Structures are given as C-alpha cells and as structure tokens.
C-alpha positions as CSV (number, residue, x, y, z in Angstrom):
1,M,-0.1,0.3,-0.2
2,K,2.9,2.6,1.1
3,H,4.1,2.0,-3.0
4,L,1.2,2.3,-4.1
5,L,1.0,6.0,-2.0
6,T,3.9,7.0,-3.2
7,L,4.0,5.9,-6.6
8,I,0.4,7.6,-7.7
9,L,2.0,10.6,-5.4
10,F,5.3,10.6,-7.2
11,F,2.9,10.5,-10.7
12,I,0.4,13.4,-9.5
13,L,4.3,15.9,-8.8
14,I,5.3,14.8,-12.2
15,T,2.6,15.7,-14.5
16,L,-0.1,17.9,-13.1
17,P,3.3,20.5,-13.5
18,T,3.2,20.2,-17.0
19,I,-0.9,20.1,-17.6
20,L,-0.9,23.3,-15.3
21,M,1.7,25.5,-16.9
22,A,1.8,24.6,-20.2
23,Q,2.4,27.7,-22.4
24,P,1.8,28.5,-25.7
25,G,5.4,27.6,-28.1
26,L,7.0,30.7,-30.2
27,P,5.2,32.5,-32.2
28,G,7.1,32.7,-36.3
29,S,9.5,34.1,-37.8
30,P,6.9,37.0,-39.2
31,E,5.4,37.9,-36.1
32,Q,8.3,38.4,-33.9
33,T,9.9,42.3,-33.8
34,P,13.4,43.2,-34.1
35,I,14.9,45.5,-30.9
36,D,17.6,47.7,-32.4
37,G,18.6,51.1,-32.3
38,G,15.5,53.3,-30.8
39,L,14.5,51.5,-27.4
40,G,18.1,52.3,-27.1
41,I,17.8,55.6,-28.4
42,L,14.8,56.8,-26.3
43,A,16.6,55.2,-23.2
44,A,19.7,56.9,-22.9
45,A,17.3,60.3,-23.6
46,G,15.0,59.2,-21.2
47,G,18.2,59.0,-18.8
48,A,19.7,62.1,-19.8
49,Y,15.6,63.3,-18.9
50,A,15.8,62.7,-15.2
51,I,19.8,63.8,-15.1
52,K,18.3,67.3,-16.4
53,K,15.5,67.0,-13.6
54,M,17.7,65.9,-11.0
55,R,20.1,68.7,-11.3
56,D,17.3,70.9,-12.2
57,K,15.4,69.7,-8.8
58,K,18.7,70.8,-6.9
59,E,19.4,74.5,-7.9
C-alpha cells in the first residue's frame, strides 16, 4: 500500500505541473519584432531627461 501511495504521489507531482504550466510556443518568424537602436536611443534620452530634472531640482 505504501508503494502505491508513493507511485500515485510521484505521478501527481510529475504530471500536474506540466498540465497546469503549459504555455504556447513562440510565434513564427513574421510575427517577431526585432529590438534595435531605437529602444536604446529612447532609453538614453529618458536617462538624460531624468538627470537634467535632478540637476534642476538641486538648484
């Protein structure tokens, strides 16, 4: 009986997460969007703006 309970518990612990955590795969090639220099430029501009605001606040 102990082996049966162990087997059932093992089966539940292995199969249940795979059923509950199933996620769809990645989209195909045409739907993927590359992130290139534009995002970096926006991040740098935002950082520069934040630094400017912090310096203006000190004065």
